[in-house]
C-alpha positions as CSV (number, residue, x, y, z in Angstrom):
1,X,-16.6,-4.1,-3.5
2,X,-14.4,-6.5,-5.4
3,X,-15.7,-7.8,-8.7
4,X,-16.2,-11.6,-8.7
5,X,-13.4,-13.4,-10.5
6,X,-10.8,-10.6,-10.4
7,X,-7.7,-10.5,-8.1
8,X,-8.5,-9.0,-4.8
9,X,-5.8,-6.4,-4.3
10,X,-6.1,-5.1,-7.8
11,X,-9.9,-5.1,-7.4
12,X,-9.8,-3.0,-4.3
13,X,-7.3,-0.6,-5.7
14,X,-9.4,-0.1,-8.9
15,X,-12.4,0.8,-6.8
16,X,-10.9,2.8,-4.0
17,X,-10.2,6.6,-4.0
18,X,-6.6,7.8,-4.1
19,X,-6.5,11.0,-2.0
20,X,-4.8,14.0,-3.6
21,X,-4.3,12.3,-7.0
22,X,-6.8,11.9,-9.7
23,X,-7.5,8.2,-10.5
24,X,-7.8,7.9,-14.3
25,X,-8.1,4.3,-15.7
26,X,-4.5,3.9,-16.9
27,X,-3.2,4.4,-13.4
28,X,-5.0,1.3,-12.2
29,X,-2.7,-1.0,-14.1
30,X,0.1,-1.5,-11.5
31,X,3.0,-4.0,-11.7
32,X,2.6,-4.7,-8.0
33,X,-0.1,-4.2,-5.3
34,X,0.8,-3.9,-1.6
35,X,-1.8,-4.0,1.2
36,X,-0.6,-3.2,4.7
37,X,-2.2,-2.8,8.1
38,X,-1.0,-2.0,11.5
39,X,-2.9,-3.1,14.6
40,X,-2.6,-1.6,18.1
41,X,-3.7,-3.1,21.4
42,X,-2.5,-2.3,24.9
43,X,-1.0,-5.8,25.0
44,X,0.6,-5.5,21.6
45,X,-0.7,-6.5,18.2
46,X,1.1,-6.7,14.8
47,X,1.8,-5.6,11.3
48,X,0.3,-7.2,8.2
49,X,1.6,-7.1,4.6
50,X,0.4,-8.7,1.4
51,X,2.1,-8.2,-2.0
52,X,0.5,-9.4,-5.2
53,X,0.9,-9.0,-9.0
54,X,-2.0,-7.8,-11.2
55,X,-2.9,-11.4,-12.0
56,X,-3.4,-12.1,-8.3
57,X,-0.2,-14.1,-7.9
58,X,0.9,-13.7,-4.3
59,X,4.5,-12.5,-4.0
60,X,4.8,-12.3,-0.2
61,X,2.8,-12.2,3.0
62,X,4.0,-11.1,6.4
63,X,2.4,-11.2,9.8
64,X,4.8,-9.7,12.4
65,X,4.1,-9.1,16.1
66,X,4.6,-5.5,17.1
67,X,4.3,-3.2,20.1
68,X,3.5,0.1,18.6
69,X,2.5,2.9,21.1
70,X,-0.6,3.7,19.2
71,X,-2.6,2.9,16.0
72,X,-1.0,5.7,13.9
73,X,2.5,4.4,14.5
74,X,1.3,0.9,13.8
75,X,-0.1,1.9,10.4
76,X,3.1,3.8,9.4
77,X,5.3,0.9,10.6
78,X,3.2,-1.6,8.5
79,X,3.6,0.5,5.3
80,X,7.3,0.9,5.9
81,X,7.6,-2.8,6.3
82,X,5.6,-3.5,3.2
83,X,7.5,-1.2,1.0
84,X,10.8,-2.6,2.3
85,X,9.6,-6.1,1.5
86,X,8.5,-5.0,-2.0
87,X,11.8,-3.2,-2.7
88,X,13.7,-6.4,-2.0
89,X,11.6,-8.2,-4.7
90,X,10.7,-5.6,-7.3
91,X,12.8,-3.5,-9.8
92,X,12.9,0.3,-9.5
93,X,11.0,0.5,-12.7
94,X,7.9,-1.0,-11.1
95,X,4.6,0.8,-10.7
96,X,3.0,0.2,-7.4
97,X,-0.5,0.4,-6.0
98,X,-0.8,0.7,-2.2
99,X,-3.8,-0.2,-0.1
100,X,-4.1,1.1,3.4
101,X,-7.1,1.6,5.7
102,X,-5.7,4.9,7.2
103,X,-7.0,7.7,5.1
104,X,-4.4,10.3,6.3
105,X,-1.6,7.9,5.5
106,X,-2.8,7.4,2.0
107,X,-3.2,11.1,1.6
108,X,0.4,11.7,2.8
109,X,1.8,9.1,0.5
110,X,0.2,10.7,-2.5
111,X,1.2,14.2,-1.4
112,X,4.8,13.0,-1.2
113,X,4.5,11.6,-4.7
114,X,3.3,15.0,-6.0
115,X,6.0,16.7,-4.1
116,X,8.6,14.5,-5.8
117,X,7.5,16.2,-9.0
118,X,7.8,19.7,-7.5
119,X,11.4,20.8,-7.2
120,X,10.4,23.4,-4.5
121,X,8.5,20.7,-2.5
122,X,5.5,23.0,-2.1
123,X,3.0,20.2,-2.0
124,X,4.7,18.4,0.9
125,X,4.6,21.5,3.1
126,X,1.0,20.5,4.0
127,X,1.9,17.0,5.1
128,X,1.7,16.4,8.9
129,X,2.6,12.9,10.1
130,X,1.5,11.8,13.6
131,X,3.9,11.9,16.6
132,X,6.2,8.9,16.7
133,X,6.1,8.2,13.0
134,X,9.0,10.4,11.8
135,X,11.5,7.7,11.2
136,X,9.0,5.5,9.4
137,X,7.8,8.4,7.3
138,X,11.3,9.0,6.2
139,X,11.7,5.4,5.3
140,X,8.3,5.4,3.4
141,X,9.4,8.5,1.5
142,X,12.7,6.9,0.5
143,X,10.9,3.9,-0.8
144,X,8.4,6.1,-2.7
145,X,11.3,7.8,-4.4
146,X,12.8,4.4,-5.3
147,X,10.0,3.2,-7.6
148,X,8.8,4.5,-10.9
149,X,5.3,5.4,-9.9
150,X,3.3,4.9,-6.7
151,X,-0.3,5.7,-5.7
152,X,-2.0,5.0,-2.5
153,X,-5.7,4.1,-2.1
154,X,-7.8,4.2,1.1
155,X,-10.0,1.2,1.8
156,X,-12.3,0.4,4.7
157,X,-10.6,-1.6,7.5
158,X,-13.0,-4.6,7.0
159,X,-12.0,-4.7,3.3
160,X,-8.3,-4.6,3.9
161,X,-6.9,-8.1,3.3
162,X,-3.9,-7.4,5.5
163,X,-6.1,-6.7,8.5
164,X,-6.3,-10.3,9.8
165,X,-2.6,-10.7,9.5
166,X,-2.0,-7.6,11.6
167,X,-4.6,-8.5,14.2
168,X,-3.5,-12.1,14.8
169,X,0.2,-12.3,13.9
170,X,0.8,-15.3,16.0
171,X,-2.0,-17.2,14.3
172,X,-0.7,-16.3,10.9
173,X,3.0,-16.7,11.7
174,X,3.3,-19.5,9.2
175,X,2.9,-17.1,6.3
176,X,6.4,-15.6,7.1
177,X,8.0,-18.9,6.2
178,X,6.3,-19.3,2.8
179,X,8.7,-19.0,-0.1
180,X,8.7,-15.7,-2.0
181,X,7.3,-16.0,-5.5
182,X,8.7,-14.2,-8.4
183,X,6.7,-11.2,-9.6
184,X,5.5,-10.7,-13.1
185,X,7.2,-7.6,-14.3
186,X,4.9,-5.2,-16.3
187,X,2.0,-7.6,-16.0
188,X,-0.3,-4.8,-14.9
189,X,0.5,-2.8,-18.0
190,X,-0.4,-5.6,-20.4
191,X,-3.6,-6.7,-18.8
192,X,-7.1,-5.7,-19.6
193,X,-8.0,-2.2,-18.4
194,X,-10.2,-1.9,-15.3
195,X,-13.6,-0.1,-15.3
196,X,-13.3,3.5,-16.3
197,X,-13.2,6.3,-13.7
198,X,-11.9,8.9,-16.2
199,X,-14.6,11.4,-15.2
200,X,-14.3,10.9,-11.5
201,X,-12.0,12.7,-9.0
202,X,-9.9,11.0,-6.4
203,X,-12.3,11.8,-3.6
204,X,-15.4,10.5,-5.4
């Protein structure tokens, strides 16, 4: 649960597990936080994206109608969209915290991060992405490689701030017209450290 008075995305990232990757305190201090969600309904739903700085300054929000064939594809499309939006607004030196409510997607992102450090790509051999997500997974991996550091955290759907945007893209269409705000480069590395989780594993 978010701590009162702290920015929501950073709060959620601080408290959520990051599958496959240990979550020591220094990794909490990101330059940007991205929350994404994909919603699926038989009549179509949407993709939601929120990008914030550590201080809680909103950089961009997106609520885009979509017609994904299933929920898995919707979640991958949403993260692909969110990372594309961030890449257009943040330098490659940025450290990024990702929030999704799809545990397997968070796990795959972190496995890909680990594989990027393994020249033989042994870690990535265990990653299985759902049918229909191959092109979006390639795009996600390309964006992962384009930033200094990335970690993904898994949050409950009801805690994901991007959830309303994905579920009612027509209602929130006005957010797409809002001007993009300039980020605060390295703000996360200079802020106060979050509560310690030094002795906890990613799955705790």
